[in-house]
N, C-alpha and C positions, 0 to 999 in steps of 0.2 A: 513828232516823236523821233523822226529820223531825218537824215540829210544835213545840209550845211547849217541850218538854224540850230539844230541840236548840237552840232560840233562847236559852234561859236559859244553857245550857252554852257557847254560842258568843259570848255577850256579857257576860262578867263585869264588873259595874260599868258596863255600857253602853259600855265602851271600844272593843270590837272590832265591826266590821260583820258582819252575817250573810252567809254565803257559800253560794250555790247552786252545785252542780256539775252541769254539763250534759255528757252523754255520748251523742253520736250513734252509732248502731250498726246494722249490717245484716249479718245472718247471721254473727254473731260471738259466739255464746253462751258458748263456753268462755273466751275472753279476757275477756269482760264479767264473768263470774263472779269471776275473779281481781281485776279492777279494783274491783268493788263490795265485795269482801271487804277490800281494802286501804283503801277509803274508810270502811268500818265500823270500822276499827282506828285511825283518825286520833286524834292527841292532842287535837285540837279538832274535834268533830263538825261536819260541814256542816249548815247549816240544812235543806237538802233535797238529794236527788239526783234529777235529771231525766234519764231515759233516753229518747232519741228512737228509736223503732222505725221504721227506714226501710224499710218493705215487706219485712221479713225473712220467710224461709220456714222458719227453724229456731226454737229455743226462746228467742230473744233476749228477747222480751217476758216470758215466764214466768220466766226467770232474774231479770230486773229486779224483777218483782213480789215474788218470794220474798225478795229482799234488802231490800224495803221502799221501793224507789224509786218515784217517780211516773213513769208511762209515758205518753208522748205519741206518737201514731201520725202519721207523715208519709208518705203514699202516694207522693209524688213522689220518685223515686229520685235520690239525689245528696246529697253532704255539704252544699252550700250551703242546700238546702231544709231538711234535717234540723237543721243547726246553728241556723238562724234560728228554726225552730219551737221549739227548746229554749230559746233566749234569750228569746223572747216569753213562754214559760210560766214562766220563773224568777221567783221572788218575793224572793230575797235582795237585799241592798244591793250585793253584789258577785257577779258571775256568773263562775265558773271553768269552764274547759273541759278535758276529757280526751278522748282517743280510747278506744275499747273495749280496745285493747291497751296502754294506758298503765298503768304501775304506780307510783303516787305513793308517795313516802317518807312515814313516819308523821307528820312535822310539816308536810306540804305545805299543808293547809288553814290551819293556824295561821300559817305564814309569809306566806301571801297576806293573811290578815286583818290581821296586824300591820303588814305593809308598807303596806297601804291606810290603816290608822288613823294611821300615823306621817307620812304624806304626803297630806294632804287634796286637794292639787292634782294628784295622780297619777290619770290616767285608766285606765291599763292596765299590766300587768306580764306579762312572758313569760320562760320559763325555759330549763332545760338538760335533757339527757337522757343515758342510757346504753343502748346496744344490748345487750339481755339475751341475745341468741342469737348473739353474735359474740365471738370471743377479742379481748381489747383493746377491748371495746365502748365503754368510757367515752371513750377517745381517738378512736376512729373516729367516735363521735357528736359529739365536740367539733369535729372537723374538718368533718364534715357541716354542723353547725349554724353553725360559724364562717363557712363559705362562704356559707351561706344568709343569715345576718344581714348580712354585709358587702355582698353583691351586691344584696340587696333594699333596703338602706339608701340606696344610690345612686339607686335607682328611686323610692323613697318620699319621700326627704328627711327620714326619721326612722327609728327602730327598727321592725322588722317584728314580727309576731305569729307564734307557732308553735302550731298548733292542738292538739298533743299535750300542751301544758303552758302554759296562759295564763289570765289573769283580767282582768276589766275591770268598771268600775262600771255597775250596771244603768241608772243615769240617763244615762250616756254612750251606751249601746246605744239607748235610746229617742230620743236625739237624732239618731242616724245610721241607724236601722233601715231607713228608706225609701231609703237610698242603696246598700244592699248588693244583690248579685245573689242571688236566691233560687231561680231556676228552672234556669239553665244548669249541668248537672252537670260541665262541663268547665272550671270555674273553681276556682282554689284559694281556698276560703272564708276562710282565715285571712289570706292576703295581701290579698284583696279587702276584708276588714273593716279591716285596717290602712290601706288607701287611704282608706276612708270616714272613719276617724278624722282623717286629715289632719295636716299639720305643726303646726297650732295646738293640738293636744292632746298630752299627754305619755304616752309609752310607754317603759318602762325594761326592760332585761334584767337579771334577777336570777338568778345562778347557784345561789343557795340553793334555788330552786324546781327540784327535780330529779325526773324520773320515769324509770323503765325503759320502753323501747319495743322492739318487734320491728324487726329490720332488713329486713323484707319490702319496705319502700319502696325499698331499694337493690337488691334482688334481682330485682324484676319491675316491669314497667310504667314503666321509667325514661323511655322515649321519650314515653309518654303524660303523665307528670308534667311533663316539659319543655314539651310542647305546651300543657298547662294553664297553666304559668307565663307563656308567651308570650301566651296568650289573655287572661289576667288583666291583664297589663301593657297590652296594646293597648286593652282596654275602659276602663281607668282613665286612661290617658294621653290619650284623647280628651277626657276631662273636664278634666284638669290634667296637662300634661307635666312631666317632672322639673325643668326649669329654673324653671317657675312655682312648683312645690312648694318648691324650695330657696330661692327668693326670698321666699316667704311665711315660711319658717322663719327666715331670716336677718333679715328685717325685724322679725319678732316678737321675736327675741332681742335686737335693738338697742333695743327700747323700754324 
């Protein structure tokens, strides 16, 4: 799954960029096992898989090692810290992100690599999902994500990122890494990263990038998730409120 063999497989003729897949995980060994098995079955192997063990007390790290993943330990509890540690460690030209309960379709890595190769000016791509544990899960997730993408677009001035299914150029990460929140666990890391990218960079939503996910985010901690969204907005709007972000976007589009 890693090393020179994966590099050769992932770049036939040098046309496709290498893709590192980062998976932050805390006490999620069973779901992680499924996620890593699906990554091992990709039609285009990832250059590497980086699992960030976020102070787990279960077998998360052991599951990752058995699957051949690189394990990064992040003792600060919280997705912002774990995700950033994984992005820092990634070596591929493109950094893809999944959650431990994400179930990528077989062509997921290839679709990311091909989209990035076809559009050199693209900074990031974000995808779609299906709730695997709900009846009508595809439509329920489409409604959930449609609401998320539409509402956050107004706040951001551009397309948001969804942490369960997204990818971005490693070079872009290194341009913005000092602007993201790494410590506060009550911040939505994917939304915060989208804010850091800003209206001047290109993020597109590609429905061909699809993963299965658990609907647990809908069943529990909804109030906490909403509070995190408000906190993320407040922190970033201090830097640049929506009207400034939209003005930057419109001015850039007019050039």
